[in-house]
N, C-alpha and C positions, 0 to 999 in steps of 0.2 A: 392406443394412446396418442393423443396429440400433442406437441409440444409448440410453446411460444416461437415466433419468428426469430427470436434473438438466439436461439439455440442453433448451434452448427455444427457440423462433423469434421472432426480432426483426422487428417488423413493417417491411415493404418495400412497394414499389409493386407487386409482383408478386402475381398470385393465389396463395393457398395451396397450390393444385394444382401451380403452376409452380416453387414454392420448393424449394431444396436445401440441406441443412444441411453447412457446412465447420467443420473445426477450424482453429483458429488455430496456425500452427506456429511453433516458436521461431525459426525462420530468417526469420520475417516480421518480428521484432523483434530487431535488432541491437543489442547493447550500444553506447552512445555517450554523450557527454557532452551536458549540456543546461542550461537555467537553474537546474534542481535540484542538479545536480553542482556547478556553479559555486558555487551559495549554500554547498554544505556544504566546497567548497575554502576558501571565505572564512571558514567557521566554524572550520576546523583551521588558520587563520591562514597558509595557503598554506606550511605546514612540508612538508618532503619525506616525511617518515615519514607525516603526516596524510594527505597527498595521496595516499600509496600505499594507506592504509587506504580512501579514498575510491574509488579505483579497484576494490579488491577488492568493494566494496559494488555497485558498478555490474554487475560479473560476477555475484554471489551473487544480487541481486535481478533481475537481467537487465533493466536500466534502459535505455531507449533515447532516441531523440529522433526530432522531426518537422522538415521544413523550414521550417514556418510560423513566423513570428516575431511576438510580441506586445510592443510597446515594446522592441524590441531585446532580448528574451528569449526564447530558445529553447523550444519546448513539450517536456515531457518525457514519456517513455513510462512509465508505471508499471503494469505488467501484474500481474495476479492469477494465480498459478500453484499448482494442486491439489498433492496429495501424490504423484500420479502423475507430475508433471513437465508437466502440460499448461496451456497457457495459456487461461484460461475467462472473460477479460474484464480489467477495468482502466480506467485514464484516461489521456487526454494532459493534463497540468497546465503551466500558465505561472506561474513564479515570478519575484517580484522579487529579483534576486541581491544586492541590498544588505541587504534585512532579511527575505528568506525569505517575503514575503506572497504567498499565493496569489492570483494576478490572474485565471485563469480555468481552468475545469475541464471537458473533454467525454469523452463516452464514448469509449474506445480504438476501438470498431467504427466510429465515424464517420469514422476516419481510414483504415481498411483499405481496400485496394482490391480491389473485387469486382464481379461483374456484378449487375445489378439484381435478378435472381431468385435469388441466394445469400444466405443468412442465417448467421450465425456462432453456433456452440454456445457458450453462456455459462452461469454458474453464479454468481448474486450471493451465494451463501452460502460464499463461499470469503474467508479473510482473505488481506490482503496479508502476504507473508512466511510463509504456511503451508507451502510447500514447503521451507523451511528448518528446520522444527521439528525438534529433537533431544531430549535429555534434561534440557536445563537448565530452571530455573524460566521461567513465561512471564509476560509482560506484555502486557495488551490495551490499546490506546489507540485514540483516534479517528482521526488523521491519519496517513496515509502518511509524510509529512515526520517526524513524532514517532519513528515505528517507525525510520527510518533515523538520525535523532539519537541514539535510545537505543541502537542497536547500536554507533554510535562511542564512546558515553559509557560503557555499561555492557555491553560483549560477552558477560559471563558469563550474560544474559539473552536468552532468544528473544522477540523483539518482534514483536507482531502488530498490525495495524491494520484498523479497518471502513470507514474512509472517510467516513463521516457519523455523527451523533449516535445516529440511531434505526436504524440499519442492523443492529446486533447481534442476531441470531436465536438461537432455540433449537437449532436443527440446528448451528450454528457452534459453539455452547457444548458442545453433547452431544460433539462430537469430542474436546473437552479434558477431558473427565469422568475423574478419577483422577490429573490432573496437579496440578503445583504451580502455580497460577494467581492472578494479582492483576490486577483490572481498574482501571484510572486514567480515570474518566470527567472530563468537564469540567463547567462550571456548567449547561450546557443538558441533558445526558444523564443527570446523576448519578442523580436521582430514579427515573427509568426503568430504568437498570442496577441500581440498588439493588433495586427492586422486584421486577423480572424474574429477576435471577440472584444477589441477594445472599444467598439460604439456601445455595446450592450452593457459590459462590465468593467469595471475600474482595473486597469493594469498597472501594478506598481514595479517600477525599475529599480527599486532600491536596492535589489540583491543581484543586479547584473555585474557589479563589479565586486560586491561584497559576498562572502560566502555564508548564505543563510543559515546552515548548520552549525558553524562557529558562532554566528550570532545567538542562536537558540540555546546553544551550551552555556554561553555566557550567562543569559538569562536565568536558566536553571541553576546554576552556581552562585548567581548573585541577584537575586531577584528584588533585593532592596535597592540596587544600583540601578534600575531600570527606570 
């Protein structure tokens, strides 16, 4: 069986000749509540309508959970899903439920059950949220949490996240060519994003000195004041 060029082998104990590639199935990641969704429930002030919206995010982004607990906070499975609906990576993240602080992040494949000679098919150049792209304007942010907060605060926009400041690549942005796109870098990656992509796409520096997560939380809690 031939695999697309984007699929690569993750290093394991087995010799290369003994390795086999496996796809991560959606059934391997069941939608479930975690420290991330508990935080989002707190953001919406535990309102019935807000928590129903969070429930929909769990389904749409296919968020899951692991049994491992860190400081009483359950790890959130945050998968990357491509436009074909295939899970091609992601992370397991532990959040402080009280303030949304990221406590720890592990590669998703570290938590998958597999034989030592199997490797998972991954594609690092897929945005978080890419499988949900529609004809809406697109906002590109750094953190997955920000994309989820944005989806709650401004659902008329498709929110994509790269996961880390310098992970945004030409191949990722090439797939957004011709779309209405705004990049919202933080203070760490602003210069890089501006230099690399500023000619082709709008790069908004409005959150270089302002916390975009705090801004979105305010929008969620006081939508009429925006």
